[in-house]
C-alpha positions as a Markdown table, in Angstrom:
| # | Residue | x | y | z |
|---|---|---|---|---|
| 1 | Unk | -63.5 | 65.1 | -42.3 |
| 2 | Unk | -61.8 | 62.7 | -44.7 |
| 3 | Unk | -60.7 | 59.3 | -43.1 |
| 4 | Unk | -59.0 | 58.1 | -46.4 |
| 5 | Unk | -55.2 | 57.8 | -46.4 |
| 6 | Unk | -53.1 | 59.7 | -48.7 |
| 7 | Unk | -50.1 | 58.4 | -50.8 |
| 8 | Unk | -47.8 | 59.4 | -48.1 |
| 9 | Unk | -49.8 | 57.9 | -45.1 |
| 10 | Unk | -50.4 | 54.8 | -46.9 |
| 11 | Unk | -46.6 | 54.4 | -47.5 |
| 12 | Unk | -46.0 | 55.0 | -43.7 |
| 13 | Unk | -48.6 | 52.6 | -42.9 |
| 14 | Unk | -47.0 | 49.9 | -45.2 |
| 15 | Unk | -43.4 | 50.8 | -43.9 |
| 16 | Unk | -44.5 | 50.5 | -40.1 |
| 17 | Unk | -46.2 | 47.3 | -40.5 |
| 18 | Unk | -43.2 | 45.7 | -42.3 |
| 19 | Unk | -41.1 | 47.1 | -39.6 |
| 20 | Unk | -43.1 | 46.3 | -36.6 |
| 21 | Unk | -43.5 | 42.6 | -38.0 |
| 22 | Unk | -40.1 | 42.0 | -38.4 |
| 23 | Unk | -38.4 | 43.8 | -35.5 |
| 24 | Unk | -41.3 | 43.4 | -32.9 |
| 25 | Unk | -43.3 | 40.3 | -33.4 |
| 26 | Unk | -46.1 | 39.6 | -31.0 |
| 27 | Unk | -44.1 | 36.5 | -29.5 |
| 28 | Unk | -41.4 | 39.4 | -28.6 |
| 29 | Unk | -43.6 | 40.3 | -25.5 |
| 30 | Unk | -43.0 | 37.0 | -23.9 |
| 31 | Unk | -39.4 | 37.9 | -23.3 |
| 32 | Unk | -39.7 | 41.5 | -22.4 |
| 33 | Unk | -41.2 | 41.1 | -18.7 |
| 34 | Unk | -38.0 | 41.8 | -17.2 |
| 35 | Unk | -35.7 | 44.6 | -17.8 |
| 36 | Unk | -37.1 | 48.0 | -18.9 |
| 37 | Unk | -40.0 | 46.6 | -20.7 |
| 38 | Unk | -39.1 | 47.6 | -24.2 |
| 39 | Unk | -36.1 | 47.6 | -26.4 |
| 40 | Unk | -33.6 | 50.4 | -26.5 |
| 41 | Unk | -32.1 | 49.6 | -29.8 |
| 42 | Unk | -35.6 | 49.4 | -31.4 |
| 43 | Unk | -36.3 | 52.6 | -29.8 |
| 44 | Unk | -33.5 | 54.2 | -31.3 |
| 45 | Unk | -33.9 | 52.8 | -34.5 |
| 46 | Unk | -37.7 | 54.2 | -34.6 |
| 47 | Unk | -36.1 | 57.5 | -33.4 |
| 48 | Unk | -33.6 | 57.5 | -36.5 |
| 49 | Unk | -36.7 | 57.0 | -39.0 |
| 50 | Unk | -38.3 | 60.0 | -37.5 |
| 51 | Unk | -41.1 | 58.2 | -35.8 |
| 52 | Unk | -40.7 | 59.3 | -32.2 |
| 53 | Unk | -40.7 | 62.8 | -33.2 |
| 54 | Unk | -43.3 | 62.5 | -35.8 |
| 55 | Unk | -45.7 | 64.9 | -34.3 |
| 56 | Unk | -43.2 | 67.2 | -33.1 |
| 57 | Unk | -42.6 | 70.4 | -35.3 |
| 58 | Unk | -39.4 | 70.3 | -37.4 |
| 59 | Unk | -37.6 | 73.3 | -35.4 |
| 60 | Unk | -37.7 | 70.5 | -32.5 |
| 61 | Unk | -35.9 | 67.9 | -34.7 |
| 62 | Unk | -39.7 | 66.4 | -35.2 |
| 63 | Unk | -41.2 | 65.3 | -38.5 |
| 64 | Unk | -43.8 | 67.9 | -38.6 |
| 65 | Unk | -46.6 | 65.7 | -39.2 |
| 66 | Unk | -49.9 | 65.5 | -37.2 |
| 67 | Unk | -51.7 | 63.1 | -34.6 |
| 68 | Unk | -53.5 | 61.5 | -37.6 |
| 69 | Unk | -49.9 | 60.2 | -39.0 |
| 70 | Unk | -49.2 | 59.4 | -35.4 |
| 71 | Unk | -52.4 | 57.2 | -35.1 |
| 72 | Unk | -51.5 | 55.4 | -38.2 |
| 73 | Unk | -48.0 | 54.3 | -36.8 |
| 74 | Unk | -49.6 | 53.4 | -33.5 |
| 75 | Unk | -52.0 | 51.3 | -35.0 |
| 76 | Unk | -49.4 | 49.2 | -36.6 |
| 77 | Unk | -47.4 | 49.0 | -33.2 |
| 78 | Unk | -50.5 | 47.7 | -31.7 |
| 79 | Unk | -51.1 | 45.0 | -34.2 |
| 80 | Unk | -47.8 | 43.5 | -32.9 |
| 81 | Unk | -48.3 | 44.4 | -29.3 |
| 82 | Unk | -45.0 | 46.5 | -29.4 |
| 83 | Unk | -44.5 | 48.0 | -26.1 |
| 84 | Unk | -42.4 | 51.1 | -27.0 |
| 85 | Unk | -43.1 | 54.0 | -24.8 |
| 86 | Unk | -45.0 | 56.1 | -27.6 |
| 87 | Unk | -47.8 | 56.9 | -25.2 |
| 88 | Unk | -45.9 | 57.8 | -22.2 |
| 89 | Unk | -42.9 | 59.7 | -23.8 |
| 90 | Unk | -44.3 | 61.3 | -26.8 |
| 91 | Unk | -48.1 | 61.8 | -26.0 |
| 92 | Unk | -48.2 | 62.4 | -22.4 |
| 93 | Unk | -44.7 | 63.9 | -21.3 |
| 94 | Unk | -43.7 | 65.2 | -24.8 |
| 95 | Unk | -47.2 | 66.9 | -25.5 |
| 96 | Unk | -47.1 | 68.6 | -22.1 |
| 97 | Unk | -43.9 | 70.3 | -22.8 |
| 98 | Unk | -44.9 | 71.1 | -26.5 |
| 99 | Unk | -48.1 | 72.6 | -25.5 |
| 100 | Unk | -46.8 | 74.1 | -22.3 |
| 101 | Unk | -45.6 | 77.6 | -21.4 |
| 102 | Unk | -42.0 | 77.0 | -20.9 |
| 103 | Unk | -40.0 | 77.4 | -24.1 |
| 104 | Unk | -36.6 | 76.5 | -22.3 |
| 105 | Unk | -37.9 | 73.2 | -21.4 |
| 106 | Unk | -39.3 | 72.5 | -25.0 |
| 107 | Unk | -35.8 | 73.4 | -26.7 |
| 108 | Unk | -34.1 | 71.2 | -24.0 |
| 109 | Unk | -35.8 | 68.2 | -23.9 |
| 110 | Unk | -38.0 | 67.5 | -27.1 |
| 111 | Unk | -35.0 | 67.1 | -29.6 |
| 112 | Unk | -33.3 | 64.8 | -27.1 |
| 113 | Unk | -36.7 | 62.8 | -27.2 |
| 114 | Unk | -37.2 | 62.9 | -30.7 |
| 115 | Unk | -33.6 | 61.6 | -31.2 |
| 116 | Unk | -34.2 | 58.7 | -28.9 |
| 117 | Unk | -31.8 | 60.0 | -26.4 |
| 118 | Unk | -34.3 | 61.0 | -23.7 |
| 119 | Unk | -37.7 | 59.7 | -22.5 |
| 120 | Unk | -40.5 | 61.7 | -20.5 |
| 121 | Unk | -43.5 | 60.7 | -18.8 |
| 122 | Unk | -46.6 | 62.2 | -17.0 |
| 123 | Unk | -47.7 | 61.5 | -13.4 |
| 124 | Unk | -51.3 | 62.6 | -13.0 |
| 125 | Unk | -53.4 | 59.8 | -11.3 |
| 126 | Unk | -53.7 | 59.5 | -7.6 |
| 127 | Unk | -55.3 | 57.2 | -5.2 |
| 128 | Unk | -59.1 | 57.7 | -5.2 |
| 129 | Unk | -59.3 | 60.1 | -8.1 |
| 130 | Unk | -61.2 | 57.7 | -10.5 |
| 131 | Unk | -59.6 | 58.9 | -13.6 |
| 132 | Unk | -60.4 | 62.7 | -12.6 |
| 133 | Unk | -57.2 | 64.7 | -13.3 |
| 134 | Unk | -58.7 | 67.4 | -11.3 |
| 135 | Unk | -58.7 | 65.4 | -8.1 |
| 136 | Unk | -55.2 | 66.4 | -6.9 |
| 137 | Unk | -54.0 | 65.9 | -3.4 |
| 138 | Unk | -50.0 | 66.1 | -4.4 |
| 139 | Unk | -48.9 | 69.7 | -2.9 |
| 140 | Unk | -46.8 | 72.4 | -4.6 |
| 141 | Unk | -45.6 | 74.3 | -1.5 |
| 142 | Unk | -44.2 | 77.9 | -2.3 |
| 143 | Unk | -40.4 | 78.3 | -0.9 |
| 144 | Unk | -37.5 | 80.6 | -1.6 |
| 145 | Unk | -36.6 | 80.1 | -5.2 |
| 146 | Unk | -39.6 | 78.2 | -6.3 |
| 147 | Unk | -41.7 | 75.1 | -4.8 |
| 148 | Unk | -41.4 | 71.8 | -2.9 |
| 149 | Unk | -43.6 | 68.9 | -4.0 |
| 150 | Unk | -45.1 | 66.4 | -1.6 |
| 151 | Unk | -47.4 | 63.5 | -2.6 |
| 152 | Unk | -47.5 | 60.4 | -4.6 |
| 153 | Unk | -48.9 | 59.2 | -8.0 |
| 154 | Unk | -50.1 | 55.9 | -9.2 |
| 155 | Unk | -50.2 | 54.2 | -12.5 |
| 156 | Unk | -47.4 | 56.3 | -14.0 |
| 157 | Unk | -46.7 | 54.7 | -17.5 |
| 158 | Unk | -43.2 | 53.7 | -18.0 |
| 159 | Unk | -42.3 | 55.9 | -15.2 |
| 160 | Unk | -39.3 | 54.1 | -14.0 |
| 161 | Unk | -37.4 | 54.2 | -17.5 |
| 162 | Unk | -38.0 | 58.0 | -18.0 |
| 163 | Unk | -35.2 | 60.8 | -17.4 |
| 164 | Unk | -37.9 | 63.4 | -16.3 |
| 165 | Unk | -41.6 | 63.2 | -15.4 |
| 166 | Unk | -44.3 | 65.9 | -15.7 |
| 167 | Unk | -46.0 | 66.0 | -12.5 |
| 168 | Unk | -49.4 | 67.7 | -11.6 |
| 169 | Unk | -49.6 | 69.3 | -8.4 |
| 170 | Unk | -52.0 | 71.7 | -6.6 |
| 171 | Unk | -50.8 | 75.1 | -5.3 |
| 172 | Unk | -51.9 | 76.8 | -2.0 |
| 173 | Unk | -54.4 | 79.0 | -3.8 |
| 174 | Unk | -56.1 | 75.9 | -5.1 |
| 175 | Unk | -54.8 | 76.1 | -8.6 |
| 176 | Unk | -53.2 | 73.4 | -10.8 |
| 177 | Unk | -49.7 | 73.7 | -12.1 |
| 178 | Unk | -47.5 | 71.3 | -13.9 |
| 179 | Unk | -43.8 | 70.7 | -13.0 |
| 180 | Unk | -40.9 | 68.7 | -14.9 |
| 181 | Unk | -39.3 | 66.7 | -12.1 |
| 182 | Unk | -35.9 | 64.9 | -13.2 |
| 183 | Unk | -36.0 | 61.2 | -11.9 |
| 184 | Unk | -32.9 | 61.4 | -10.2 |
| 185 | Unk | -33.5 | 64.3 | -8.2 |
| 186 | Unk | -33.6 | 64.1 | -4.3 |
| 187 | Unk | -36.9 | 62.9 | -3.0 |
| 188 | Unk | -38.1 | 61.3 | -5.9 |
| 189 | Unk | -38.8 | 57.3 | -5.6 |
| 190 | Unk | -40.3 | 55.3 | -8.4 |
| 191 | Unk | -41.6 | 51.9 | -7.3 |
| 192 | Unk | -41.6 | 49.6 | -10.3 |
| 193 | Unk | -45.2 | 47.8 | -10.9 |
| 194 | Unk | -45.7 | 45.2 | -13.6 |
| 195 | Unk | -49.3 | 45.0 | -15.1 |
| 196 | Unk | -51.3 | 41.9 | -16.3 |
| 197 | Unk | -49.6 | 42.7 | -19.9 |
| 198 | Unk | -46.1 | 42.8 | -18.7 |
| 199 | Unk | -45.8 | 46.7 | -19.2 |
| 200 | Unk | -45.0 | 49.2 | -16.7 |
| 201 | Unk | -47.1 | 51.5 | -14.8 |
| 202 | Unk | -44.9 | 52.7 | -11.7 |
| 203 | Unk | -45.7 | 54.2 | -8.3 |
| 204 | Unk | -44.1 | 57.7 | -7.7 |
| 205 | Unk | -43.6 | 59.1 | -4.6 |
| 206 | Unk | -42.3 | 62.9 | -4.0 |
| 207 | Unk | -40.9 | 63.9 | -0.4 |
| 208 | Unk | -40.0 | 67.6 | -0.3 |
| 209 | Unk | -38.7 | 67.5 | -4.1 |
| 210 | Unk | -37.3 | 70.9 | -4.9 |
| 211 | Unk | -38.2 | 72.5 | -8.1 |
| 212 | Unk | -37.4 | 76.0 | -9.6 |
| 213 | Unk | -39.2 | 78.4 | -12.0 |
| 214 | Unk | -37.2 | 76.8 | -14.8 |
| 215 | Unk | -39.3 | 73.7 | -14.2 |
| 216 | Unk | -42.7 | 75.0 | -14.4 |
| 217 | Unk | -44.3 | 73.5 | -17.3 |
| 218 | Unk | -47.5 | 75.3 | -16.8 |
| 219 | Unk | -48.8 | 77.7 | -14.0 |
| 220 | Unk | -52.3 | 78.0 | -12.3 |
| 221 | Unk | -53.7 | 80.0 | -15.2 |
| 222 | Unk | -53.1 | 77.2 | -17.8 |
| 223 | Unk | -52.1 | 73.9 | -15.9 |
| 224 | Unk | -55.4 | 72.4 | -15.8 |
| 225 | Unk | -56.8 | 72.9 | -19.2 |
| 226 | Unk | -53.2 | 71.6 | -20.5 |
| 227 | Unk | -53.4 | 68.4 | -18.5 |
| 228 | Unk | -56.9 | 67.9 | -19.7 |
| 229 | Unk | -55.8 | 68.5 | -23.4 |
| 230 | Unk | -52.6 | 66.2 | -23.1 |
| 231 | Unk | -54.8 | 63.3 | -21.7 |
| 232 | Unk | -57.2 | 63.4 | -24.7 |
| 233 | Unk | -54.3 | 63.5 | -27.0 |
| 234 | Unk | -53.0 | 60.4 | -25.3 |
| 235 | Unk | -56.1 | 58.8 | -25.3 |
| 236 | Unk | -56.4 | 59.0 | -29.0 |
| 237 | Unk | -53.1 | 57.7 | -29.4 |
| 238 | Unk | -54.0 | 54.8 | -27.2 |
| 239 | Unk | -57.0 | 54.0 | -29.0 |
| 240 | Unk | -55.2 | 53.7 | -32.2 |
| 241 | Unk | -53.0 | 51.2 | -30.6 |
| 242 | Unk | -56.0 | 49.3 | -29.4 |
| 243 | Unk | -57.4 | 49.5 | -32.8 |
| 244 | Unk | -54.3 | 47.5 | -34.1 |
| 245 | Unk | -54.4 | 44.9 | -31.6 |
| 246 | Unk | -58.2 | 44.2 | -32.0 |
| 247 | Unk | -57.7 | 44.1 | -35.7 |
| 248 | Unk | -54.7 | 41.7 | -35.2 |
| 249 | Unk | -56.8 | 39.5 | -32.8 |
| 250 | Unk | -59.7 | 39.3 | -35.0 |
| 251 | Unk | -57.7 | 38.5 | -38.1 |
| 252 | Unk | -55.9 | 35.8 | -36.0 |
| 253 | Unk | -59.4 | 34.6 | -35.2 |
| 254 | Unk | -60.5 | 34.4 | -38.3 |
| 255 | Unk | -57.8 | 32.5 | -39.7 |
| 256 | Unk | -58.0 | 29.8 | -37.0 |
| 257 | Unk | -61.9 | 29.4 | -37.7 |
| 258 | Unk | -61.0 | 28.7 | -41.5 |
| 259 | Unk | -58.1 | 26.3 | -40.6 |
| 260 | Unk | -59.5 | 24.3 | -37.7 |
| 261 | Unk | -61.4 | 21.3 | -38.9 |
| 262 | Unk | -64.2 | 19.5 | -37.1 |
| 263 | Unk | -66.6 | 17.0 | -38.4 |
| 264 | Unk | -64.5 | 17.0 | -41.5 |
| 265 | Unk | -65.1 | 20.7 | -42.2 |
| 266 | Unk | -63.5 | 23.9 | -41.2 |
| 267 | Unk | -65.5 | 25.3 | -38.1 |
| 268 | Unk | -65.7 | 28.7 | -39.7 |
| 269 | Unk | -68.4 | 26.9 | -41.9 |
| 270 | Unk | -70.6 | 26.7 | -38.9 |
| 271 | Unk | -73.4 | 29.4 | -39.1 |
| 272 | Unk | -73.4 | 30.1 | -35.1 |
| 273 | Unk | -69.7 | 30.9 | -35.3 |
| 274 | Unk | -70.2 | 32.9 | -38.4 |
| 275 | Unk | -72.9 | 35.2 | -36.5 |
| 276 | Unk | -70.2 | 35.7 | -33.9 |
| 277 | Unk | -67.5 | 36.7 | -36.1 |
| 278 | Unk | -69.9 | 38.9 | -37.9 |
| 279 | Unk | -70.6 | 40.7 | -34.6 |
| 280 | Unk | -67.0 | 41.3 | -33.9 |
| 281 | Unk | -66.5 | 42.7 | -37.4 |
| 282 | Unk | -69.2 | 45.1 | -37.1 |
| 283 | Unk | -68.1 | 46.4 | -33.6 |
| 284 | Unk | -64.5 | 46.8 | -34.8 |
| 285 | Unk | -65.5 | 48.9 | -37.8 |
| 286 | Unk | -67.4 | 51.2 | -35.5 |
| 287 | Unk | -64.5 | 51.4 | -33.0 |
| 288 | Unk | -62.2 | 52.3 | -36.3 |
| 289 | Unk | -64.6 | 55.0 | -37.2 |
| 290 | Unk | -64.5 | 56.5 | -33.8 |
| 291 | Unk | -60.7 | 56.2 | -33.6 |
| 292 | Unk | -60.2 | 58.2 | -37.0 |
| 293 | Unk | -62.6 | 60.7 | -36.2 |
| 294 | Unk | -60.8 | 61.5 | -33.0 |
| 295 | Unk | -57.5 | 61.4 | -34.8 |
| 296 | Unk | -58.6 | 63.9 | -37.4 |
| 297 | Unk | -60.1 | 66.0 | -34.6 |
| 298 | Unk | -56.8 | 66.3 | -32.9 |
| 299 | Unk | -55.4 | 68.0 | -35.8 |
| 300 | Unk | -58.3 | 69.8 | -37.3 |
| 301 | Unk | -60.9 | 70.6 | -34.8 |
| 302 | Unk | -59.2 | 70.6 | -31.4 |
| 303 | Unk | -62.5 | 72.1 | -29.8 |
| 304 | Unk | -64.2 | 68.8 | -30.6 |
| 305 | Unk | -61.4 | 66.7 | -29.2 |
| 306 | Unk | -62.7 | 66.0 | -25.7 |
| 307 | Unk | -65.9 | 64.3 | -26.9 |
| 308 | Unk | -64.5 | 62.2 | -29.5 |
| 309 | Unk | -61.7 | 61.3 | -27.5 |
| 310 | Unk | -64.0 | 60.0 | -24.8 |
| 311 | Unk | -66.3 | 58.4 | -27.6 |
| 312 | Unk | -63.5 | 56.7 | -29.1 |
| 313 | Unk | -62.2 | 55.2 | -25.6 |
| 314 | Unk | -65.5 | 54.0 | -24.5 |
| 315 | Unk | -66.0 | 52.2 | -27.7 |
| 316 | Unk | -62.4 | 50.6 | -27.9 |
| 317 | Unk | -62.4 | 49.8 | -24.4 |
| 318 | Unk | -65.7 | 47.7 | -24.8 |
| 319 | Unk | -64.6 | 46.3 | -28.4 |
| 320 | Unk | -61.3 | 45.3 | -27.5 |
| 321 | Unk | -62.3 | 43.4 | -24.3 |
| 322 | Unk | -65.1 | 41.8 | -26.6 |
| 323 | Unk | -62.8 | 40.7 | -29.6 |
| 324 | Unk | -60.3 | 39.3 | -26.7 |
| 325 | Unk | -63.0 | 37.2 | -24.8 |
| 326 | Unk | -64.4 | 36.1 | -28.1 |
| 327 | Unk | -61.2 | 35.3 | -29.6 |
| 328 | Unk | -60.3 | 33.0 | -26.8 |
| 329 | Unk | -63.5 | 31.3 | -26.7 |
| 330 | Unk | -63.3 | 30.8 | -30.5 |
| 331 | Unk | -59.9 | 29.2 | -30.2 |
| 332 | Unk | -61.1 | 26.8 | -27.6 |
| 333 | Unk | -58.9 | 25.2 | -25.2 |
| 334 | Unk | -55.8 | 26.3 | -27.4 |
| 335 | Unk | -56.8 | 29.9 | -26.4 |
| 336 | Unk | -56.2 | 29.1 | -22.9 |
| 337 | Unk | -52.7 | 28.2 | -23.5 |
| 338 | Unk | -49.2 | 30.3 | -23.3 |
| 339 | Unk | -48.4 | 29.4 | -26.7 |
| 340 | Unk | -51.1 | 30.8 | -28.5 |
| 341 | Unk | -50.9 | 34.6 | -28.9 |
| 342 | Unk | -54.9 | 35.4 | -28.5 |
| 343 | Unk | -54.3 | 35.3 | -24.8 |
| 344 | Unk | -51.7 | 38.1 | -25.0 |
| 345 | Unk | -54.1 | 40.3 | -27.0 |
| 346 | Unk | -56.8 | 39.5 | -24.2 |
| 347 | Unk | -54.3 | 40.6 | -21.4 |
| 348 | Unk | -53.3 | 43.9 | -23.5 |
| 349 | Unk | -57.1 | 44.5 | -23.9 |
| 350 | Unk | -57.7 | 44.2 | -20.2 |
| 351 | Unk | -55.0 | 46.7 | -19.2 |
| 352 | Unk | -55.8 | 49.1 | -22.1 |
| 353 | Unk | -59.4 | 49.1 | -21.2 |
| 354 | Unk | -58.7 | 50.9 | -17.9 |
| 355 | Unk | -55.8 | 53.1 | -18.9 |
| 356 | Unk | -56.7 | 56.6 | -19.1 |
| 357 | Unk | -60.3 | 56.2 | -18.3 |
| 358 | Unk | -62.7 | 53.0 | -18.4 |
| 359 | Unk | -65.6 | 52.8 | -20.6 |
| 360 | Unk | -68.2 | 53.7 | -18.1 |
| 361 | Unk | -66.2 | 56.6 | -17.0 |
| 362 | Unk | -65.7 | 58.0 | -20.8 |
| 363 | Unk | -69.5 | 57.4 | -21.4 |
| 364 | Unk | -70.3 | 59.6 | -18.4 |
| 365 | Unk | -68.1 | 62.2 | -19.7 |
| 366 | Unk | -69.1 | 62.3 | -23.2 |
| 367 | Unk | -72.8 | 62.6 | -22.0 |
| 368 | Unk | -71.7 | 65.5 | -19.9 |
| 369 | Unk | -69.9 | 67.2 | -22.6 |
| 370 | Unk | -73.1 | 66.8 | -24.8 |
| 371 | Unk | -75.3 | 68.3 | -22.4 |
| 372 | Unk | -77.3 | 65.2 | -21.4 |
């Protein structure tokens, strides 16, 4: 697999870097704690550029590109901590419909998502599940004309701003199915929860929510496998976003080391600090390789995606936190203030590190997949 960018990919990278730098600087994060958590105007602008539907096929009003191109875009969004719901709407909810069994739902929702007119999400995590998507207590009770859903989900990314959520539930025979539940349906209650970095991960409660056959995304024959595939695709996208964030945090730290003068010389000239910076550089490059390999596999070798997605997530969870903690320390007292951006990157690192599985869980998963 080649990790080199072709001309079109480099153009996408450059354009995305310029747009996010101009329209979504890091400082913007401080003003988005209230409200939807992202900019509706910017989201529509991204949709007009074709970036929201970047990995959707052209017949669904997408751009027909791959997950590698989407990773390039998300890395640039991560450099500015842009909170737009790519992971939730495109990679979780959107990919569930794209790869699901229900062509009607695909045709109805994905063009609207690509146009920026609708947002989706995925409700999969439950209390006590410890990142295991197969540990599901939410029930789908068969009734006349469909099913009735009962249960609750935790950490639903941007759940309160989505028009519909794909929900995993266990059937009476023990199988796992996925259903599309509209946010305004009777019995659906979404409680806003704000994370350390200001983003949303809401609590979803389902009380006798009625769904019909037209809302079945995947039945018990394919539901469990589809859920795992979608989560792995989202993990790759999240890792790309994390890669952008840790790269920017490292660059800001280097710039500070070169400009901060102590004892008449820049502190970056101190050998001890140079060693710490070199350690961060090596860790960051290993994370970059893991992310690019996983993104390529998502397009070219999907059978290898589970192990490479876990490898990338374990590496990125540890490296982003390392860069964040070291950055705050190297900034000294200034790094502890709200006015300096490095603290925002550390908060984002802390949240991203445990989203979609932490480093310990993914190391164990990777080892199991490799037969250790």
